[in-house]
C-alpha positions as CSV (number, residue, x, y, z in Angstrom):
1,M,8.6,25.8,2.3
2,R,8.2,28.6,4.8
3,E,10.0,31.0,2.5
4,L,7.9,30.0,-0.5
5,E,4.7,30.2,1.4
6,A,5.7,33.6,2.8
7,R,6.1,34.8,-0.8
8,A,2.9,33.2,-1.9
9,G,0.9,34.5,1.0
10,G,-0.6,31.2,1.9
11,A,0.0,27.5,2.6
12,G,0.3,25.0,-0.2
13,S,0.4,21.3,-0.9
14,V,3.7,19.4,-1.1
15,G,4.5,16.7,-3.6
16,I,7.9,14.9,-3.6
17,G,9.6,13.1,-6.5
18,M,12.2,10.8,-5.1
19,P,14.4,7.9,-6.0
20,G,12.9,4.5,-5.2
21,A,9.5,4.3,-3.6
22,I,7.7,4.2,-0.3
23,S,7.0,0.6,0.5
24,P,3.2,0.0,0.8
25,R,4.0,-2.7,3.4
26,S,6.4,-1.0,5.7
27,G,6.0,2.7,4.9
28,L,9.8,2.9,4.6
29,V,11.9,3.8,1.5
30,K,13.0,1.0,-0.7
31,N,14.9,0.7,-4.0
32,A,16.6,4.2,-3.8
33,N,20.0,4.6,-5.5
34,S,20.4,7.3,-2.8
35,V,21.0,4.3,-0.6
36,W,21.0,6.2,2.7
37,L,17.3,6.6,2.3
38,N,16.5,2.9,2.1
39,G,14.8,1.5,5.2
40,R,14.2,5.0,6.6
41,P,10.8,6.6,7.5
42,F,11.4,9.4,5.1
43,A,7.7,10.1,4.5
44,Q,6.8,10.2,8.2
45,D,9.8,12.4,9.0
46,L,9.1,14.9,6.3
47,E,5.4,15.1,7.1
48,R,6.2,15.7,10.7
49,A,8.8,18.4,9.8
50,L,6.4,20.2,7.5
51,A,3.3,19.6,9.7
52,R,1.1,18.6,6.8
53,P,0.3,15.6,4.5
54,V,2.9,15.1,1.7
55,R,2.5,13.0,-1.4
56,F,5.5,10.9,-2.6
57,E,6.2,9.3,-5.9
58,N,9.1,7.8,-7.8
59,D,10.9,10.6,-9.8
60,A,10.6,8.7,-13.1
61,N,6.8,8.4,-12.5
62,C,6.7,12.1,-11.9
63,L,8.5,12.7,-15.2
64,A,6.0,10.4,-17.0
65,V,3.0,12.3,-15.6
66,S,4.4,15.7,-16.4
67,E,5.3,14.7,-20.0
68,A,1.9,12.9,-20.5
69,V,-0.1,15.9,-19.3
70,D,1.4,18.7,-21.3
71,G,4.8,17.6,-22.4
72,A,6.3,15.5,-25.2
73,G,3.6,12.8,-24.7
74,A,0.6,15.1,-24.4
75,G,-2.6,13.6,-25.8
76,L,-1.1,10.1,-26.4
77,P,-2.6,7.1,-24.6
78,I,0.6,5.3,-23.4
79,V,3.7,7.4,-22.5
80,W,6.9,5.6,-21.4
81,A,9.3,8.1,-19.8
82,I,12.9,7.1,-19.2
83,I,15.5,8.8,-17.0
84,L,19.1,8.6,-18.1
85,G,21.1,10.4,-15.5
86,T,23.0,9.6,-12.3
87,G,20.7,6.5,-12.2
88,V,18.4,4.9,-14.7
89,G,14.7,4.4,-14.3
90,S,11.4,4.8,-16.1
91,G,7.7,5.5,-15.5
92,I,4.6,4.6,-17.4
93,A,1.7,7.1,-17.7
94,L,-1.7,6.2,-19.2
95,Q,-3.3,9.4,-20.3
96,G,-6.5,9.1,-18.3
97,R,-4.5,8.5,-15.1
98,A,-1.9,11.1,-15.9
99,L,-4.5,13.8,-16.0
100,S,-5.4,13.0,-12.4
101,G,-1.7,13.1,-11.4
102,R,-1.1,9.3,-11.4
103,A,1.4,7.1,-13.1
104,L,1.1,3.3,-13.3
105,S,2.9,2.3,-10.0
106,G,1.7,-1.2,-9.5
107,R,1.0,-3.4,-6.5
108,D,4.4,-3.1,-5.0
109,R,5.2,0.4,-6.4
110,I,7.8,-1.0,-8.8
111,A,6.1,-0.6,-12.2
112,G,8.6,0.9,-14.6
113,E,11.7,-0.1,-12.6
114,W,13.5,-0.7,-15.9
115,G,17.0,0.1,-14.6
116,H,17.1,-3.0,-12.4
117,N,16.4,-5.5,-15.2
118,P,19.4,-7.2,-16.8
119,L,20.8,-6.0,-20.1
120,P,19.0,-8.0,-22.8
121,S,20.9,-10.4,-25.0
122,P,24.3,-9.8,-23.3
123,R,27.4,-10.7,-25.3
124,D,30.1,-12.8,-23.7
125,D,32.1,-9.7,-22.8
126,E,29.1,-8.2,-21.1
127,R,28.7,-11.1,-18.6
128,P,28.2,-11.0,-15.7
129,G,28.3,-7.2,-16.0
130,P,29.3,-4.5,-13.6
131,A,28.3,-4.8,-9.9
132,C,25.2,-2.8,-9.0
133,Y,24.3,-1.3,-5.6
134,C,21.3,-3.5,-5.5
135,G,23.5,-6.5,-5.1
136,R,23.1,-7.9,-8.6
137,H,25.4,-7.6,-11.7
138,G,24.7,-6.3,-15.1
139,C,21.6,-4.2,-14.3
140,L,20.7,-1.7,-17.1
141,E,21.6,1.1,-14.7
142,T,25.2,-0.2,-14.6
143,W,25.4,0.2,-18.4
144,L,23.3,3.2,-19.2
145,S,23.6,5.8,-16.4
146,G,26.0,8.8,-16.8
147,P,28.6,7.3,-14.5
148,A,28.2,3.9,-16.3
149,L,29.0,5.6,-19.6
150,A,32.2,7.0,-18.1
151,A,33.1,3.7,-16.5
152,D,32.7,1.8,-19.7
153,H,34.9,4.3,-21.5
154,A,37.5,4.0,-18.7
155,R,37.5,0.1,-19.0
156,R,38.2,0.3,-22.7
157,A,40.4,3.4,-23.0
158,G,42.3,2.9,-19.7
159,A,41.7,6.3,-18.3
160,T,39.4,7.5,-15.6
161,T,37.0,10.2,-16.9
162,T,33.5,11.7,-16.6
163,G,30.5,11.4,-18.8
164,E,30.8,15.0,-19.8
165,A,34.4,14.4,-20.9
166,V,33.4,11.4,-23.0
167,I,30.8,13.5,-24.8
168,A,33.3,16.3,-25.4
169,A,35.8,13.8,-26.8
170,L,33.4,12.2,-29.2
171,R,32.5,15.6,-30.5
172,A,36.2,16.2,-31.1
173,G,36.2,12.9,-33.1
174,E,38.3,10.8,-30.8
175,P,38.0,7.2,-31.8
176,D,37.8,5.7,-28.3
177,A,34.9,8.0,-27.4
178,L,33.1,7.3,-30.7
179,A,33.4,3.6,-29.9
180,T,32.1,4.2,-26.4
181,L,29.0,6.0,-27.8
182,E,28.4,3.1,-30.2
183,R,28.5,0.5,-27.4
184,Y,26.2,2.7,-25.3
185,L,23.6,3.1,-28.1
186,D,23.7,-0.6,-28.8
187,R,22.9,-1.4,-25.2
188,L,20.3,1.3,-24.9
189,G,18.6,0.1,-28.0
190,R,18.4,-3.4,-26.7
191,G,17.1,-2.2,-23.3
192,I,14.4,0.0,-24.9
193,A,13.2,-2.7,-27.3
194,H,12.7,-5.1,-24.4
195,V,10.1,-2.8,-22.9
196,V,8.6,-1.8,-26.2
197,N,7.8,-5.5,-26.8
198,V,5.9,-5.6,-23.5
199,I,3.9,-2.3,-23.4
200,D,4.1,-1.0,-27.0
201,P,4.0,2.7,-26.0
202,D,2.8,5.5,-28.2
203,V,5.9,7.6,-27.4
204,I,9.2,7.2,-25.6
205,V,10.2,10.3,-23.7
206,I,13.8,10.6,-22.4
207,G,14.8,12.8,-19.5
208,G,17.9,13.1,-17.3
209,G,21.3,14.6,-18.1
210,L,22.0,12.3,-21.1
211,S,18.7,13.3,-22.8
212,R,20.5,16.6,-23.6
213,V,23.1,14.8,-25.7
214,P,21.6,15.0,-29.3
215,E,24.0,12.3,-30.5
216,I,22.3,9.8,-28.3
217,L,18.7,10.6,-29.3
218,S,19.5,10.9,-33.0
219,G,21.2,7.6,-33.1
220,L,18.7,5.7,-31.1
221,P,15.8,4.6,-33.3
222,E,18.0,2.6,-35.6
223,R,19.5,0.8,-32.6
224,V,16.0,-0.1,-31.2
225,A,14.4,-1.2,-34.4
226,P,16.2,-4.5,-35.0
227,H,15.2,-5.8,-31.6
228,V,11.4,-5.0,-31.7
229,F,9.0,-7.8,-32.6
230,T,7.2,-5.9,-35.4
231,D,7.3,-5.3,-39.1
232,A,8.4,-1.6,-38.7
233,F,9.4,0.5,-35.7
234,D,8.4,4.1,-35.9
235,T,7.5,4.9,-32.2
236,P,8.7,8.5,-31.6
237,I,11.6,9.0,-29.2
238,R,11.6,12.5,-27.9
239,P,13.5,14.5,-25.2
240,S,11.4,15.7,-22.3
241,R,9.7,19.0,-23.2
242,H,10.1,20.4,-19.7
243,G,13.8,19.4,-19.2
244,D,15.1,19.2,-15.7
245,A,11.9,20.8,-14.3
246,S,9.7,18.0,-15.6
247,G,10.0,15.7,-12.5
248,V,9.2,18.6,-10.2
249,R,6.1,19.5,-12.3
250,G,5.0,15.9,-12.0
251,A,5.4,16.0,-8.3
252,A,3.1,19.0,-8.1
253,W,0.5,17.1,-10.2
254,L,0.3,14.4,-7.4
255,W,-2.2,16.6,-5.6
256,N,-4.5,16.5,-8.6
257,A,-5.1,12.8,-7.7
258,A,-8.1,11.8,-5.6
């Protein structure tokens, strides 16, 4: 911050996009997949270190605000933004609130915590599901994150690998990797449809590392459609316009809020 302010020639505001949230009850971090933050006074410590007020928001909420203001969801009333990366989460931005730097966060700051709902309509071979750091089994994060993609491939193919290696293998036409992608899309489609049936967004924006895999986005609408309670599913599913910078932009927007 000192270096940036020296370059800018003045002091600025600080907004932080973070995993999890600051509990409105205790003021401590909760629900972070960077588990060493949980139960810690992160907000107080950082404000003390920077000697100024700091605004904090869940990183998926920051993504939602950025994409609703001037990104892939600009001008649309309800923007649902998903992060598919090291973890899985989502944020909901209502256009009027987004323009003032706010996402829908809820009473307990858990609105949009999609990654810690169970996989909808699990098959017998998907029960109880992989163990999650939150203490449950079968959370969407354990099926849909980048590490989860690699773990699912390893369980079926019998070889430890990475998400990047799985994507390279499917592009090379390897049958095991193609089967892994099919399972991933089926699960992602079920997970997305579950939320579409609740909030009926005008657009679904996908960020995180897996949003840069075109095979995932192109194959997704047909996997969502059978599970949505409607006569036709045509909600656009788009990659984030601002890529990896979108969450940071949303954090900067926090200071537009009253």
